[in-house]
N, C-alpha and C positions, 0 to 999 in steps of 0.2 A: 146650641151649635156644637156638633162633634166634628171631630177631626177623623179622617178614613185616611189610612195609609199617609204618605208624605205631602200629597198635594191637593186632597180634595175635603172641602167642608161639607158637611150635610147640616141643611137648617131645618131643625127639628120642628120648629114652630110653624113652619112653611109660610113665610111671608107672602103676601099677594100682591100682584100688580092691579092697582084699582082704578088706573087711568094712564093712558098713554097717547102720544101723538107722532105723527110722522109728516114733516113739512118739507117740501121739495121744489127744485125748480123746474124751468120748462122742458129740459131734455129728459130729464125722468118722468116728467108728466106726459110724456110721448112714448113711453114704454109700456110694458106688458101689466105692470102693477099700478097704473094711475088712479084707479078707483079705490085702491086701497090706503091711499094717502088723504090725509086731513086737509091738506091746503097745499096747492100748487102755484107757485108765482109764475106770472108770464114773462118775467124779464130777468135776466140774471143780475140786473143793476139794482132791481127792488127799490127804486126810488132813492137810492143812496149815492153819495159823491165818489166813493171808493169801493173797492170789492171787499175789503176788510169789514166796512160797516155795513155791506150787505150779508156777510155770513154772520154778523152779530144780530142783525134783524131776523134772519133766518131762525138763530137760537131762541131768540127771545118770544117769536111768534110760536115755536113749539112748546116752549115754557107755559105759556098763555093757555094754549089749546089742552095741553096735558091737565092743567088744572081745572079746566072746564070739563072736560071729559071725566075727571075724577070725582066732580061735584065739590071739591073742597075750595077753601079760600086761601090766599097768599099767606096769611099769617098762619095758618095750621101746619105748614111745612115746618119739619125740624131742622132738617139739612139738605143742601145742594151739592150733589157730588157729579162735577162735570170736568170735561177736557175738551181740546180739539187738536189740530194739527199746527197752528200757528206758533211762532216764538213766543214763549212765556205764555202759552195757552189763553191768549188775550180775549177771543171771542167768548169763552167760558167766564173768564173772569170780569169782562164787562157786563155780561148778561147776568153773572151773580150781584154786580153792584146795583143794577136796576131791580133785582128782585128782593134784595134786603135779606134774605135769609143766609143763616150759618153756612160757610162755604169750605169744601174741600176740593181744591183743584188737583186732577189725576192726568198723568200723561202715558198712554200705552200706544201711540199711533193710532192706527185703525182698531187695534184691541181695546180701545179705551171704552167702547159701547158696554162691553161685558165686565170690563173692570170697574167701572162705576156703578153697574147694577150689582157686582158682587158686594162692593162697599157699601152702598144703600141697604142690600140685604141683612148684611153683618150688623148695621146699626139698628134697624129695626127688630132682627131675630133676637139682639141682646137687650133690648129693653131701651136702648139710647134715645130712641124717639119713635112715635107713634107713624108718622110718615117721613119718607126721606124721598127727594127727586133724584133720578139719575139721568144724565143727557150728555149728548156730544153733537157735533157739527162739522161740517166741511163745506168748502164752496170751490168748484172748478177753478176759478181765476184766482184764487189765493194760493191754493196748494200747488198748481202747476208753476205758478211764478216763485213759489219759494223753493221747491224740491227739484225742480226741472227747468223748463223754460217758460217764460210768459207766453200765454196764448197768442198775442199779437204778433209773436215771431212766425208763426205758421211752420213751424220745423216740422221735417218728417220725423215720424216715430216708427220704431221697428214692430214687428208681429206681437211681441212679447209686451208691448206698452199697454197699461190700463188708464182708464178715464175716471178721473176724481168727481166722484157724486157730489151734486149741490144739494144738501140736504141737512136735516136736523131730525134726530129723534129723541124723544124723551119718555121717561116712565117714572109714575109714582108708585114707590111701594109701601104697603100699609100693614100694619099689624093684622094677623088672621083672627079674628074674633067668630069665626064659625060661622058667619053670614056670607062671606065671600064664596064666588063660585070658580076663582081663578081667571087667569093662569098663576100657579104658586110658583115660587123659586124653591127649588129642593136640594140641589147641590151645586156647587162651584168648584171647578177644577182650575188652579193658579199654574200658569206655565212656566218653564223655564226658559233661559235665554238659548237660542241655537243659533250659530253662526256657521255657514258652510262655505265661507269666503266669497261670497257673491257680491261684486262691487256696482253692477249695473243699477241705477235707479229707474230703469226702463224695464227691469226683469224682476218685478216684486213677487210674483207668483211663486217662480222658483226659489227665492229666498226665503218665502215664508210658509212653504209647504212643510218642511221638516218641523217646524214649530207646531203645526197644526197637527201633524201625525205623532207628535211626543205627547202633546196633551190630550188628544183623545185616547192614546194607549194607557196614560196615566190613570185618566178617567174609570177606564173599565178595569184597571187593575186595582185601583183603590176601592171602589164600590162594588166589585164582583158581578156587575150587571154584564150585558153582551149589546152590541149594536141592535138587535131585534127587540130591545125593550123600549126604543123609540121609534115613533112613526117617521121622524124625520130628524137627520143631522145634518146640519147647515154650517159651512165655514164662512168667514169673510175676512179678507177677499182675495181668495186665490184665483178665480177666473179661470179662464180657458186652459192656461199654462200650468197653474199650480194644482188645480183639483186632480188631475190625472197622477201627477207627482205624488200628491199626499195619498191617492188610493194605492198606489204601488209601494209606498213605505209600509202602509198598514197591512198590506197582504203579506209583506216578509215579516210582519210581528204576529201573523196569525189572526188578525183582527178582521172577522168576515163582514164587511161592509155592504155586501149584497143582501144582508138581512134587513135592511132599512133605505128608505130614500135619502140617498147622500147627494148634496148638491152645494151650491155656492151662492152667497148673496150677490156679489160680483157677476153673476150669470143671470141670475134671477131679475135684476132691476132694468135691463136693457134688453131690447131685441137686435142682437148682433147682426142679423139679416138685414133689417131697414135701417139700424142706427150704426153704420159702419165705423163712424168716427171713433167710436169707444174700443175699437180693436178687439183687444182680448177680454173686455168686459170692465165691470166697474171697480172702484176702489175708493179710499178716502174714509174719515170717521163717520161720515153721513150714510156710507152704504149699509153696512151690517145693522145701524142703528134704526134706519128707515125701514128697511126690508123685515126686520125684526118686529118692530113696534108699530108698523103697519099691517103688511102683509101675513106675517106668519101669527100675530096676536088675533087677527081677523080671522083667519082661518081655524084656530083655537077656539074661539068664540063660537063659530058656526059647527063646530064640534068634528070638523074635518080631520084635526090634529088633536091628539090627546097629549102626546110627551114629546118634547122637541130639545135637541142638545144644540145649543147656539155656540160656535167655536171661533170668536173672533181674533184675528191674526193682526199683528202689527210689526212694520219694520221700522226699527228704532234708530234710523239713521238721521243725521242733521245736515244742513248745507255744509257746515264747516267740516263734518267728519268725510263727507263725500269729496269735498276738495282736496282734503289731506291724503285720499286714497285709502281711507279706510275701507273695511268690508261691512255689510251690513247685519247687524244683530237683530235677530227677530224673535217674537213671543205669540203665544196664542193662550187665551183665557175661556174657558168653556163654563157656560151657564145651563142647568136643567131647568126646563119650563114645564109644568105639568097641570092638567085640569082635572079637578074633582078627584075624589078617592084617596087613599092612602099610598104614599111612595113605597117603593120595595125596601 
């Protein structure tokens, strides 16, 4: 691994994603990416007695399917790197208990998908393990209850509000032995905390957009690449409010985003015309994870995309800081996925 600039790592051995899975709830199964998910639950309850237990089951299902898709046995995993949005990352920790693999719990809010993938890639690239699992999950009824209002309240939401995705995405990173076809993890750019004094938990897109723009700018500064190097640059989850703000901020930095397809996981996962309840689009740990490990990886396998930069964003608030009137610190982590060939 080489450090480029101040914030970016280049994985010289090009660790490979050898298996992945995306498991979602019924509302995500009604969206435009339904066919790209490995499993769709037909009920938010998932035959469990609490929403938190349902989220745990979601995570455990994604772990099992990632193992099946990779062709590995559970005992072959060296490490599990995971997190979620619940207090003390309980969904990941309980899933890790059942998995029985050495575990590193991480929290980056919705950026956890790429944070965990970065750490898993570091472990494999450094020779710390042959295989490492990265994953995260969220459930609409657990996250909305913890950070905003329980869904049972039926409270009115503003146009800036996003809808927490019920989903779990996992990827198994393996040592590149020359036989894999990818996708390979080539770069990771670690974000810095950005805080523009936004205090509204119903306006996450605006809060997170500066962090996404800052990390994207750092990635191109450190690597010497331009947006045109990638077939797609996808954020998660800025949705309809935050993505235009990020575009405007990047334009001010002279980053020509028109060279590539620039979109957002929160806009891809739902059809906002027919699923009007999602308002500005999707959010939550499960959003960027399921879109990346489901939709994007399948497009890469089909040859429709060769190089993708995934920029997962996270709002690092807690119920306590919100109640105390604190602003929302945000972060974004970017991971480059490439199929075949050699990286620049």
